N, CA, C, O and the ligand as a Tripos MOL2 file, in Angstrom:
@<TRIPOS>MOLECULE
protein
  293   291    74     0     0
PROTEIN
NO_CHARGES

@<TRIPOS>ATOM
      1 N          40.4880   47.1130    7.0340 N.3       1 MET1
      2 CA         40.1720   48.2300    7.9980 C.3       1 MET1
      3 C          40.7450   47.9700    9.3180 C.2       1 MET1
      4 O          40.5960   46.8650    9.8390 O.2       1 MET1
      5 N          41.3880   48.9050    9.8920 N.am      2 LEU2
      6 CA         42.0160   48.8890   11.1670 C.3       2 LEU2
      7 C          40.9810   49.0470   12.2360 C.2       2 LEU2
      8 O          40.1410   49.9460   12.1940 O.2       2 LEU2
      9 N          41.0560   48.1460   13.2110 N.am      3 HIS3
     10 CA         40.2160   48.1970   14.4120 C.3       3 HIS3
     11 C          41.0110   48.2380   15.6120 C.2       3 HIS3
     12 O          42.1700   47.8230   15.6170 O.2       3 HIS3
     13 N          40.3930   48.7610   16.7240 N.am      4 GLU4
     14 CA         41.0970   48.8130   18.0690 C.3       4 GLU4
     15 C          39.8960   48.4310   19.0430 C.2       4 GLU4
     16 O          38.7130   48.6030   18.7490 O.2       4 GLU4
     17 N          40.3360   47.9080   20.1990 N.am      5 VAL5
     18 CA         39.4720   47.6430   21.3350 C.3       5 VAL5
     19 C          39.6420   48.9160   22.2910 C.2       5 VAL5
     20 O          40.7570   49.3330   22.6030 O.2       5 VAL5
     21 N          38.4930   49.4800   22.7160 N.am      6 ARG6
     22 CA         38.5780   50.6500   23.6620 C.3       6 ARG6
     23 C          37.6600   50.4590   24.7970 C.2       6 ARG6
     24 O          36.5800   49.8820   24.6700 O.2       6 ARG6
     25 N          38.1300   50.9880   26.0040 N.am      7 ALA7
     26 CA         37.4650   50.6830   27.2270 C.3       7 ALA7
     27 C          36.2830   51.6620   27.4950 C.2       7 ALA7
     28 O          36.3350   52.8260   27.1000 O.2       7 ALA7
     29 N          35.2190   51.1630   28.1760 N.am      8 GLU8
     30 CA         34.1730   51.9510   28.6850 C.3       8 GLU8
     31 C          34.2940   51.8310   30.1700 C.2       8 GLU8
     32 O          34.5720   50.7640   30.7180 O.2       8 GLU8
     33 N          34.0700   52.9870   30.8300 N.am      9 TYR9
     34 CA         34.1850   53.0480   32.4050 C.3       9 TYR9
     35 C          32.8490   53.3550   33.0420 C.2       9 TYR9
     36 O          31.8990   53.7890   32.3900 O.2       9 TYR9
     37 N          32.8100   53.1190   34.3200 N.am     10 ASP10
     38 CA         31.7260   53.5540   35.2050 C.3      10 ASP10
     39 C          31.8300   55.1310   35.1550 C.2      10 ASP10
     40 O          32.9270   55.6740   35.0190 O.2      10 ASP10
     41 N          30.6820   55.8320   35.2670 N.am     11 PRO11
     42 CA         30.7620   57.2620   35.2590 C.3      11 PRO11
     43 C          31.5910   57.8340   36.3970 C.2      11 PRO11
     44 O          32.0840   58.9550   36.2720 O.2      11 PRO11
     45 N          31.7770   57.0890   37.5430 N.am     12 ASP12
     46 CA         32.5320   57.7750   38.5590 C.3      12 ASP12
     47 C          34.0600   57.3180   38.5620 C.2      12 ASP12
     48 O          34.8100   57.5290   39.5150 O.2      12 ASP12
     49 N          34.4280   56.6830   37.4120 N.am     13 GLU13
     50 CA         35.9000   56.2810   37.2610 C.3      13 GLU13
     51 C          36.5470   57.3140   36.4180 C.2      13 GLU13
     52 O          35.8470   57.9830   35.6580 O.2      13 GLU13
     53 N          37.8510   57.5000   36.4900 N.am     14 SER14
     54 CA         38.5220   58.4730   35.7100 C.3      14 SER14
     55 C          39.3600   57.7430   34.5450 C.2      14 SER14
     56 O          40.3670   57.0850   34.8070 O.2      14 SER14
     57 N          38.9050   57.8950   33.3430 N.am     15 PRO15
     58 CA         39.6220   57.1840   32.2460 C.3      15 PRO15
     59 C          41.0030   57.7530   32.1720 C.2      15 PRO15
     60 O          41.1550   58.9700   32.2720 O.2      15 PRO15
     61 N          42.0360   56.9350   32.0000 N.am     16 GLY16
     62 CA         43.4410   57.3190   31.9520 C.3      16 GLY16
     63 C          44.1790   56.9570   33.2150 C.2      16 GLY16
     64 O          45.4030   56.8360   33.2450 O.2      16 GLY16
     65 N          43.3440   56.7790   34.3220 N.am     17 GLN17
     66 CA         44.0320   56.2910   35.5510 C.3      17 GLN17
     67 C          44.2570   54.8190   35.4310 C.2      17 GLN17
     68 O          43.4140   54.0670   34.9410 O.2      17 GLN17
     69 N          45.4250   54.4210   35.8950 N.am     18 PRO18
     70 CA         45.8220   52.9340   35.6910 C.3      18 PRO18
     71 C          44.8860   52.0720   36.4630 C.2      18 PRO18
     72 O          44.7560   50.9040   36.0980 O.2      18 PRO18
     73 N          44.2300   52.5070   37.4690 N.am     19 ASP19
     74 CA         43.4370   51.6410   38.4510 C.3      19 ASP19
     75 C          41.9740   51.8630   38.0810 C.2      19 ASP19
     76 O          41.1070   51.3620   38.7970 O.2      19 ASP19
     77 N          41.6300   52.6140   36.9590 N.am     20 ALA20
     78 CA         40.2080   52.8070   36.7030 C.3      20 ALA20
     79 C          39.5500   51.4750   36.2490 C.2      20 ALA20
     80 O          40.1000   50.7590   35.4120 O.2      20 ALA20
     81 N          38.4250   51.1760   36.7900 N.am     21 ARG21
     82 CA         37.7520   49.8510   36.5530 C.3      21 ARG21
     83 C          37.0210   49.9380   35.2460 C.2      21 ARG21
     84 O          36.1890   50.8280   35.0680 O.2      21 ARG21
     85 N          37.3000   49.0440   34.3220 N.am     22 VAL22
     86 CA         36.6820   48.9180   33.0460 C.3      22 VAL22
     87 C          35.3870   48.2270   33.2060 C.2      22 VAL22
     88 O          35.3210   47.1710   33.8350 O.2      22 VAL22
     89 N          34.2880   48.8140   32.6280 N.am     23 THR23
     90 CA         32.9190   48.1860   32.6260 C.3      23 THR23
     91 C          32.8510   47.2170   31.4870 C.2      23 THR23
     92 O          32.4840   46.0570   31.6720 O.2      23 THR23
     93 N          33.2000   47.6790   30.3040 N.am     24 ARG24
     94 CA         33.0000   46.9030   29.0520 C.3      24 ARG24
     95 C          34.0320   47.3630   28.0270 C.2      24 ARG24
     96 O          34.5050   48.4990   28.0520 O.2      24 ARG24
     97 N          34.3490   46.4820   27.1680 N.am     25 TRP25
     98 CA         35.1720   46.8530   26.0020 C.3      25 TRP25
     99 C          34.3260   47.0010   24.7410 C.2      25 TRP25
    100 O          33.3580   46.2710   24.5280 O.2      25 TRP25
    101 N          34.7170   47.9600   23.9180 N.am     26 HIS26
    102 CA         34.0490   48.1750   22.6490 C.3      26 HIS26
    103 C          35.0830   48.1100   21.5050 C.2      26 HIS26
    104 O          36.2860   48.2240   21.7380 O.2      26 HIS26
    105 N          34.6040   47.9320   20.3040 N.am     27 MET27
    106 CA         35.4590   47.9790   19.1860 C.3      27 MET27
    107 C          35.2480   49.3490   18.4720 C.2      27 MET27
    108 O          34.1330   49.8010   18.2150 O.2      27 MET27
    109 N          36.4090   49.9550   18.1800 N.am     28 VAL28
    110 CA         36.3250   51.1500   17.3340 C.3      28 VAL28
    111 C          37.0270   51.0610   16.0260 C.2      28 VAL28
    112 O          37.8980   50.1980   15.9100 O.2      28 VAL28
    113 N          36.7580   51.8400   15.0370 N.am     29 ARG29
    114 CA         37.3750   51.7970   13.7480 C.3      29 ARG29
    115 C          38.4750   52.8700   13.6390 C.2      29 ARG29
    116 O          38.3430   54.0170   14.0660 O.2      29 ARG29
    117 N          39.5520   52.3960   13.0380 N.am     30 GLU30
    118 CA         40.6260   53.4900   12.7110 C.3      30 GLU30
    119 C          40.9950   54.3720   13.8420 C.2      30 GLU30
    120 O          41.0930   55.5770   13.6090 O.2      30 GLU30
    121 N          41.2140   53.9230   15.0430 N.am     31 MET31
    122 CA         41.6370   54.5610   16.1620 C.3      31 MET31
    123 C          40.6990   55.6770   16.5730 C.2      31 MET31
    124 O          41.1550   56.6190   17.2230 O.2      31 MET31
    125 N          39.4490   55.6360   16.2470 N.am     32 GLY32
    126 CA         38.4650   56.5810   16.7010 C.3      32 GLY32
    127 C          38.0930   56.4180   18.1630 C.2      32 GLY32
    128 O          38.6680   55.6010   18.8820 O.2      32 GLY32
    129 N          37.0970   57.2290   18.5940 N.am     33 THR33
    130 CA         36.6560   57.1210   19.8900 C.3      33 THR33
    131 C          35.1030   56.8200   19.9810 C.2      33 THR33
    132 O          34.5020   56.7430   21.0520 O.2      33 THR33
    133 N          34.5360   56.6640   18.7650 N.am     34 THR34
    134 CA         33.1550   56.1980   18.6810 C.3      34 THR34
    135 C          33.1700   54.6680   18.4680 C.2      34 THR34
    136 O          33.7520   54.1170   17.5340 O.2      34 THR34
    137 N          32.4630   54.0410   19.4400 N.am     35 ALA35
    138 CA         32.4650   52.5680   19.1850 C.3      35 ALA35
    139 C          31.5550   52.1840   18.0340 C.2      35 ALA35
    140 O          30.6970   52.9780   17.6480 O.2      35 ALA35
    141 N          31.7100   51.0050   17.4770 N.am     36 MET36
    142 CA         30.8900   50.5390   16.4470 C.3      36 MET36
    143 C          29.3750   50.5030   16.7400 C.2      36 MET36
    144 O          28.5260   50.5650   15.8510 O.2      36 MET36
    145 N          29.1080   50.4000   18.0290 N.am     37 CYS37
    146 CA         27.7100   50.3160   18.5150 C.3      37 CYS37
    147 C          27.1500   51.7030   18.6110 C.2      37 CYS37
    148 O          25.9480   51.8610   18.8260 O.2      37 CYS37
    149 N          28.0090   52.7640   18.4530 N.am     38 GLY38
    150 CA         27.5300   54.1410   18.5590 C.3      38 GLY38
    151 C          27.9000   54.8450   19.7550 C.2      38 GLY38
    152 O          27.7040   56.0590   19.8100 O.2      38 GLY38
    153 N          28.4380   54.1930   20.7700 N.am     39 ARG39
    154 CA         28.7210   54.8400   22.0840 C.3      39 ARG39
    155 C          30.0050   55.6660   21.9870 C.2      39 ARG39
    156 O          30.9960   55.2060   21.4190 O.2      39 ARG39
    157 N          29.9940   56.8400   22.5190 N.am     40 GLU40
    158 CA         31.1970   57.7060   22.5640 C.3      40 GLU40
    159 C          32.0060   57.2860   23.7100 C.2      40 GLU40
    160 O          31.5210   57.1480   24.8330 O.2      40 GLU40
    161 N          33.2730   57.0780   23.4230 N.am     41 LEU41
    162 CA         34.2640   56.6480   24.4890 C.3      41 LEU41
    163 C          35.3220   57.8170   24.7390 C.2      41 LEU41
    164 O          35.6440   58.6160   23.8590 O.2      41 LEU41
    165 N          35.7820   57.8250   25.9260 N.am     42 ASP42
    166 CA         36.6920   58.8500   26.3190 C.3      42 ASP42
    167 C          37.9880   58.7350   25.5310 C.2      42 ASP42
    168 O          38.5010   57.6270   25.3710 O.2      42 ASP42
    169 N          38.5120   59.7910   25.0530 N.am     43 PRO43
    170 CA         39.8280   59.7490   24.3230 C.3      43 PRO43
    171 C          40.9630   59.1780   25.2200 C.2      43 PRO43
    172 O          41.9340   58.5970   24.7340 O.2      43 PRO43
    173 N          40.7940   59.3690   26.5300 N.am     44 LYS44
    174 CA         41.8570   58.8940   27.3730 C.3      44 LYS44
    175 C          41.6810   57.3760   27.8160 C.2      44 LYS44
    176 O          42.4930   56.8160   28.5530 O.2      44 LYS44
    177 N          40.5750   56.7790   27.3140 N.am     45 SER45
    178 CA         40.3100   55.4490   27.7060 C.3      45 SER45
    179 C          41.4010   54.4270   27.2280 C.2      45 SER45
    180 O          42.1250   54.7370   26.2810 O.2      45 SER45
    181 N          41.5300   53.2570   27.8390 N.am     46 ALA46
    182 CA         42.5130   52.3440   27.5350 C.3      46 ALA46
    183 C          42.2420   51.7530   26.1270 C.2      46 ALA46
    184 O          41.0880   51.6370   25.7160 O.2      46 ALA46
    185 N          43.2720   51.3990   25.4240 N.am     47 VAL47
    186 CA         43.1920   50.7880   24.1100 C.3      47 VAL47
    187 C          43.8860   49.5240   23.9880 C.2      47 VAL47
    188 O          45.0030   49.3820   24.4860 O.2      47 VAL47
    189 N          43.3090   48.6070   23.3670 N.am     48 LEU48
    190 CA         43.9990   47.2740   23.2000 C.3      48 LEU48
    191 C          43.9570   46.9300   21.6490 C.2      48 LEU48
    192 O          43.0800   47.3720   20.9060 O.2      48 LEU48
    193 N          44.8830   46.1860   21.2740 N.am     49 PRO49
    194 CA         44.8380   45.6900   19.7900 C.3      49 PRO49
    195 C          43.7060   44.9150   19.6190 C.2      49 PRO49
    196 O          43.2500   44.2780   20.5690 O.2      49 PRO49
    197 N          43.0900   44.8870   18.2920 N.am     50 ALA50
    198 CA         41.8610   44.2110   18.0700 C.3      50 ALA50
    199 C          42.1020   42.7110   18.2920 C.2      50 ALA50
    200 O          41.1220   41.9890   18.4710 O.2      50 ALA50
    201 N          43.3020   42.2100   18.2920 N.am     51 ASP51
    202 CA         43.5470   40.7800   18.5210 C.3      51 ASP51
    203 C          43.1120   40.3510   19.9570 C.2      51 ASP51
    204 O          42.8380   39.1830   20.2320 O.2      51 ASP51
    205 N          43.0720   41.3120   20.7930 N.am     52 ASP52
    206 CA         42.7110   41.0300   22.2040 C.3      52 ASP52
    207 C          41.1520   40.8750   22.4140 C.2      52 ASP52
    208 O          40.6750   40.6080   23.5170 O.2      52 ASP52
    209 N          40.4450   41.0480   21.3550 N.am     53 TRP53
    210 CA         38.9520   40.9060   21.4860 C.3      53 TRP53
    211 C          38.6440   39.5490   21.9610 C.2      53 TRP53
    212 O          39.0270   38.5280   21.3890 O.2      53 TRP53
    213 N          37.8830   39.5830   23.1130 N.am     54 GLY54
    214 CA         37.4800   38.2140   23.7120 C.3      54 GLY54
    215 C          38.4140   37.5950   24.7170 C.2      54 GLY54
    216 O          38.1320   36.5560   25.3160 O.2      54 GLY54
    217 N          39.6490   38.3330   24.9000 N.am     55 ARG55
    218 CA         40.7210   37.7290   25.7620 C.3      55 ARG55
    219 C          40.7930   38.5210   27.0230 C.2      55 ARG55
    220 O          41.6880   38.2330   27.8180 O.2      55 ARG55
    221 N          39.9630   39.4820   27.3060 N.am     56 THR56
    222 CA         40.0950   40.2700   28.5560 C.3      56 THR56
    223 C          39.1830   39.7400   29.6030 C.2      56 THR56
    224 O          38.2320   39.0180   29.3060 O.2      56 THR56
    225 N          39.4820   40.1150   30.9280 N.am     57 ARG57
    226 CA         38.7290   39.7350   32.0770 C.3      57 ARG57
    227 C          37.3020   40.3220   31.9920 C.2      57 ARG57
    228 O          36.3360   39.6490   32.3530 O.2      57 ARG57
    229 N          37.1690   41.5940   31.5070 N.am     58 GLU58
    230 CA         35.9210   42.3570   31.4430 C.3      58 GLU58
    231 C          35.1040   41.8420   30.2110 C.2      58 GLU58
    232 O          35.6880   41.3040   29.2710 O.2      58 GLU58
    233 N          33.7620   42.0100   30.2240 N.am     59 PRO59
    234 CA         33.0270   41.6100   29.1540 C.3      59 PRO59
    235 C          33.1600   42.5420   27.9550 C.2      59 PRO59
    236 O          33.5890   43.6850   28.1070 O.2      59 PRO59
    237 N          32.8080   42.0800   26.7960 N.am     60 PHE60
    238 CA         32.7630   42.7260   25.6100 C.3      60 PHE60
    239 C          31.3880   43.1350   25.1470 C.2      60 PHE60
    240 O          30.4110   42.4160   25.3560 O.2      60 PHE60
    241 N          31.3110   44.3020   24.5090 N.am     61 CYS61
    242 CA         30.0290   44.7770   23.9830 C.3      61 CYS61
    243 C          29.4590   43.8100   22.9380 C.2      61 CYS61
    244 O          30.1580   43.4740   21.9820 O.2      61 CYS61
    245 N          28.2120   43.3540   23.0930 N.am     62 HIS62
    246 CA         27.7800   42.3460   22.1550 C.3      62 HIS62
    247 C          27.4790   43.0400   20.7850 C.2      62 HIS62
    248 O          27.6870   42.4390   19.7320 O.2      62 HIS62
    249 N          27.0550   44.1380   20.8110 N.am     63 THR63
    250 CA         26.7120   44.8420   19.5650 C.3      63 THR63
    251 C          27.9400   45.0860   18.7230 C.2      63 THR63
    252 O          27.9590   44.8650   17.5120 O.2      63 THR63
    253 N          29.0240   45.5790   19.4530 N.am     64 CYS64
    254 CA         30.2770   45.7630   18.6810 C.3      64 CYS64
    255 C          30.8440   44.4290   18.2010 C.2      64 CYS64
    256 O          31.4630   44.3880   17.1380 O.2      64 CYS64
    257 N          30.6650   43.3900   18.9100 N.am     65 GLY65
    258 CA         31.2110   42.0990   18.5980 C.3      65 GLY65
    259 C          30.5150   41.6100   17.2370 C.2      65 GLY65
    260 O          31.1460   41.1410   16.2900 O.2      65 GLY65
    261 N          29.2330   41.7730   17.2710 N.am     66 ALA66
    262 CA         28.4340   41.2950   16.0960 C.3      66 ALA66
    263 C          28.8290   42.0510   14.7940 C.2      66 ALA66
    264 O          28.9730   41.4730   13.7160 O.2      66 ALA66
    265 N          28.9990   43.4440   14.9870 N.am     67 LEU67
    266 CA         29.3740   44.2210   13.8320 C.3      67 LEU67
    267 C          30.8380   44.0030   13.3570 C.2      67 LEU67
    268 O          31.1680   44.0700   12.1730 O.2      67 LEU67
    269 N          31.6630   43.7440   14.3550 N.am     68 TYR68
    270 CA         33.0890   43.4920   14.0190 C.3      68 TYR68
    271 C          33.1740   42.2270   13.2670 C.2      68 TYR68
    272 O          33.8220   42.1840   12.2220 O.2      68 TYR68
    273 N          32.5530   41.1820   13.7390 N.am     69 LEU69
    274 CA         32.6440   39.8380   13.0640 C.3      69 LEU69
    275 C          32.1140   39.8610   11.6290 C.2      69 LEU69
    276 O          32.4880   39.0370   10.7950 O.2      69 LEU69
    277 N          31.2170   40.8470   11.3640 N.am     70 ARG70
    278 CA         30.6650   40.9680   10.1090 C.3      70 ARG70
    279 C          31.6320   41.6540    9.1490 C.2      70 ARG70
    280 O          31.5650   41.4500    7.9370 O.2      70 ARG70
    281 N          32.5130   42.4540    9.6900 N.am     71 GLU71
    282 CA         33.5170   43.2450    8.8890 C.3      71 GLU71
    283 C          34.7300   42.5740    8.6110 C.2      71 GLU71
    284 O          35.3440   42.7640    7.5610 O.2      71 GLU71
    285 N          35.1580   41.6940    9.6160 N.am     72 VAL72
    286 CA         36.4290   41.0550    9.5350 C.3      72 VAL72
    287 C          36.2330   39.5770    8.9480 C.2      72 VAL72
    288 O          35.3850   38.8450    9.4580 O.2      72 VAL72
    289 N          36.9560   39.1760    7.9610 N.am     73 PRO73
    290 CA         36.7050   37.9460    7.3200 C.3      73 PRO73
    291 C          37.1880   36.7690    8.3450 C.2      73 PRO73
    292 O          37.0760   35.5860    8.0230 O.2      73 PRO73
    293 ZN         29.9020   48.6050   21.7770 Zn       74 ZN74
@<TRIPOS>BOND
     1     1     2 1
     2     2     3 1
     3     3     4 2
     4     3     5 am
     5     5     6 1
     6     6     7 1
     7     7     8 2
     8     7     9 am
     9     9    10 1
    10    10    11 1
    11    11    12 2
    12    11    13 am
    13    13    14 1
    14    14    15 1
    15    15    16 2
    16    15    17 am
    17    17    18 1
    18    18    19 1
    19    19    20 2
    20    19    21 am
    21    21    22 1
    22    22    23 1
    23    23    24 2
    24    23    25 am
    25    25    26 1
    26    26    27 1
    27    27    28 2
    28    27    29 am
    29    29    30 1
    30    30    31 1
    31    31    32 2
    32    31    33 am
    33    33    34 1
    34    34    35 1
    35    35    36 2
    36    35    37 am
    37    37    38 1
    38    38    39 1
    39    39    40 2
    40    39    41 am
    41    41    42 1
    42    42    43 1
    43    43    44 2
    44    43    45 am
    45    45    46 1
    46    46    47 1
    47    47    48 2
    48    47    49 am
    49    49    50 1
    50    50    51 1
    51    51    52 2
    52    51    53 am
    53    53    54 1
    54    54    55 1
    55    55    56 2
    56    55    57 am
    57    57    58 1
    58    58    59 1
    59    59    60 2
    60    59    61 am
    61    61    62 1
    62    62    63 1
    63    63    64 2
    64    63    65 am
    65    65    66 1
    66    66    67 1
    67    67    68 2
    68    67    69 am
    69    69    70 1
    70    70    71 1
    71    71    72 2
    72    71    73 am
    73    73    74 1
    74    74    75 1
    75    75    76 2
    76    75    77 am
    77    77    78 1
    78    78    79 1
    79    79    80 2
    80    79    81 am
    81    81    82 1
    82    82    83 1
    83    83    84 2
    84    83    85 am
    85    85    86 1
    86    86    87 1
    87    87    88 2
    88    87    89 am
    89    89    90 1
    90    90    91 1
    91    91    92 2
    92    91    93 am
    93    93    94 1
    94    94    95 1
    95    95    96 2
    96    95    97 am
    97    97    98 1
    98    98    99 1
    99    99   100 2
   100    99   101 am
   101   101   102 1
   102   102   103 1
   103   103   104 2
   104   103   105 am
   105   105   106 1
   106   106   107 1
   107   107   108 2
   108   107   109 am
   109   109   110 1
   110   110   111 1
   111   111   112 2
   112   111   113 am
   113   113   114 1
   114   114   115 1
   115   115   116 2
   116   115   117 am
   117   117   118 1
   118   118   119 1
   119   119   120 2
   120   119   121 am
   121   121   122 1
   122   122   123 1
   123   123   124 2
   124   123   125 am
   125   125   126 1
   126   126   127 1
   127   127   128 2
   128   127   129 am
   129   129   130 1
   130   130   131 1
   131   131   132 2
   132   131   133 am
   133   133   134 1
   134   134   135 1
   135   135   136 2
   136   135   137 am
   137   137   138 1
   138   138   139 1
   139   139   140 2
   140   139   141 am
   141   141   142 1
   142   142   143 1
   143   143   144 2
   144   143   145 am
   145   145   146 1
   146   146   147 1
   147   147   148 2
   148   147   149 am
   149   149   150 1
   150   150   151 1
   151   151   152 2
   152   151   153 am
   153   153   154 1
   154   154   155 1
   155   155   156 2
   156   155   157 am
   157   157   158 1
   158   158   159 1
   159   159   160 2
   160   159   161 am
   161   161   162 1
   162   162   163 1
   163   163   164 2
   164   163   165 am
   165   165   166 1
   166   166   167 1
   167   167   168 2
   168   167   169 am
   169   169   170 1
   170   170   171 1
   171   171   172 2
   172   171   173 am
   173   173   174 1
   174   174   175 1
   175   175   176 2
   176   175   177 am
   177   177   178 1
   178   178   179 1
   179   179   180 2
   180   179   181 am
   181   181   182 1
   182   182   183 1
   183   183   184 2
   184   183   185 am
   185   185   186 1
   186   186   187 1
   187   187   188 2
   188   187   189 am
   189   189   190 1
   190   190   191 1
   191   191   192 2
   192   191   193 am
   193   193   194 1
   194   194   195 1
   195   195   196 2
   196   195   197 am
   197   197   198 1
   198   198   199 1
   199   199   200 2
   200   199   201 am
   201   201   202 1
   202   202   203 1
   203   203   204 2
   204   203   205 am
   205   205   206 1
   206   206   207 1
   207   207   208 2
   208   207   209 am
   209   209   210 1
   210   210   211 1
   211   211   212 2
   212   211   213 am
   213   213   214 1
   214   214   215 1
   215   215   216 2
   216   215   217 am
   217   217   218 1
   218   218   219 1
   219   219   220 2
   220   219   221 am
   221   221   222 1
   222   222   223 1
   223   223   224 2
   224   223   225 am
   225   225   226 1
   226   226   227 1
   227   227   228 2
   228   227   229 am
   229   229   230 1
   230   230   231 1
   231   231   232 2
   232   231   233 am
   233   233   234 1
   234   234   235 1
   235   235   236 2
   236   235   237 am
   237   237   238 1
   238   238   239 1
   239   239   240 2
   240   239   241 am
   241   241   242 1
   242   242   243 1
   243   243   244 2
   244   243   245 am
   245   245   246 1
   246   246   247 1
   247   247   248 2
   248   247   249 am
   249   249   250 1
   250   250   251 1
   251   251   252 2
   252   251   253 am
   253   253   254 1
   254   254   255 1
   255   255   256 2
   256   255   257 am
   257   257   258 1
   258   258   259 1
   259   259   260 2
   260   259   261 am
   261   261   262 1
   262   262   263 1
   263   263   264 2
   264   263   265 am
   265   265   266 1
   266   266   267 1
   267   267   268 2
   268   267   269 am
   269   269   270 1
   270   270   271 1
   271   271   272 2
   272   271   273 am
   273   273   274 1
   274   274   275 1
   275   275   276 2
   276   275   277 am
   277   277   278 1
   278   278   279 1
   279   279   280 2
   280   279   281 am
   281   281   282 1
   282   282   283 1
   283   283   284 2
   284   283   285 am
   285   285   286 1
   286   286   287 1
   287   287   288 2
   288   287   289 am
   289   289   290 1
   290   290   291 1
   291   291   292 2
@<TRIPOS>SUBSTRUCTURE
     1 MET1         2 RESIDUE 1 A MET
     2 LEU2         6 RESIDUE 1 A LEU
     3 HIS3        10 RESIDUE 1 A HIS
     4 GLU4        14 RESIDUE 1 A GLU
     5 VAL5        18 RESIDUE 1 A VAL
     6 ARG6        22 RESIDUE 1 A ARG
     7 ALA7        26 RESIDUE 1 A ALA
     8 GLU8        30 RESIDUE 1 A GLU
     9 TYR9        34 RESIDUE 1 A TYR
    10 ASP10       38 RESIDUE 1 A ASP
    11 PRO11       42 RESIDUE 1 A PRO
    12 ASP12       46 RESIDUE 1 A ASP
    13 GLU13       50 RESIDUE 1 A GLU
    14 SER14       54 RESIDUE 1 A SER
    15 PRO15       58 RESIDUE 1 A PRO
    16 GLY16       62 RESIDUE 1 A GLY
    17 GLN17       66 RESIDUE 1 A GLN
    18 PRO18       70 RESIDUE 1 A PRO
    19 ASP19       74 RESIDUE 1 A ASP
    20 ALA20       78 RESIDUE 1 A ALA
    21 ARG21       82 RESIDUE 1 A ARG
    22 VAL22       86 RESIDUE 1 A VAL
    23 THR23       90 RESIDUE 1 A THR
    24 ARG24       94 RESIDUE 1 A ARG
    25 TRP25       98 RESIDUE 1 A TRP
    26 HIS26      102 RESIDUE 1 A HIS
    27 MET27      106 RESIDUE 1 A MET
    28 VAL28      110 RESIDUE 1 A VAL
    29 ARG29      114 RESIDUE 1 A ARG
    30 GLU30      118 RESIDUE 1 A GLU
    31 MET31      122 RESIDUE 1 A MET
    32 GLY32      126 RESIDUE 1 A GLY
    33 THR33      130 RESIDUE 1 A THR
    34 THR34      134 RESIDUE 1 A THR
    35 ALA35      138 RESIDUE 1 A ALA
    36 MET36      142 RESIDUE 1 A MET
    37 CYS37      146 RESIDUE 1 A CYS
    38 GLY38      150 RESIDUE 1 A GLY
    39 ARG39      154 RESIDUE 1 A ARG
    40 GLU40      158 RESIDUE 1 A GLU
    41 LEU41      162 RESIDUE 1 A LEU
    42 ASP42      166 RESIDUE 1 A ASP
    43 PRO43      170 RESIDUE 1 A PRO
    44 LYS44      174 RESIDUE 1 A LYS
    45 SER45      178 RESIDUE 1 A SER
    46 ALA46      182 RESIDUE 1 A ALA
    47 VAL47      186 RESIDUE 1 A VAL
    48 LEU48      190 RESIDUE 1 A LEU
    49 PRO49      194 RESIDUE 1 A PRO
    50 ALA50      198 RESIDUE 1 A ALA
    51 ASP51      202 RESIDUE 1 A ASP
    52 ASP52      206 RESIDUE 1 A ASP
    53 TRP53      210 RESIDUE 1 A TRP
    54 GLY54      214 RESIDUE 1 A GLY
    55 ARG55      218 RESIDUE 1 A ARG
    56 THR56      222 RESIDUE 1 A THR
    57 ARG57      226 RESIDUE 1 A ARG
    58 GLU58      230 RESIDUE 1 A GLU
    59 PRO59      234 RESIDUE 1 A PRO
    60 PHE60      238 RESIDUE 1 A PHE
    61 CYS61      242 RESIDUE 1 A CYS
    62 HIS62      246 RESIDUE 1 A HIS
    63 THR63      250 RESIDUE 1 A THR
    64 CYS64      254 RESIDUE 1 A CYS
    65 GLY65      258 RESIDUE 1 A GLY
    66 ALA66      262 RESIDUE 1 A ALA
    67 LEU67      266 RESIDUE 1 A LEU
    68 TYR68      270 RESIDUE 1 A TYR
    69 LEU69      274 RESIDUE 1 A LEU
    70 ARG70      278 RESIDUE 1 A ARG
    71 GLU71      282 RESIDUE 1 A GLU
    72 VAL72      286 RESIDUE 1 A VAL
    73 PRO73      290 RESIDUE 1 A PRO
    74 ZN74       293 GROUP 0 **** ****
């Protein structure tokens, strides 16, 4: 199954702007915009390859991490 990392922003940030500050990173399935933890993410939010999980400056969503590790061998 294909996964992607997607950004969550503060409510006063504009997703899609290069300088928008990322609050947390979530994992989504098959290029969707719903995180594995259930949070809806903006379609314009930044996307990273699943391989970048755990390698960014900003924190990752713990719920997404736990679910992701259960799905990926
Ligand atoms: Zn999450």
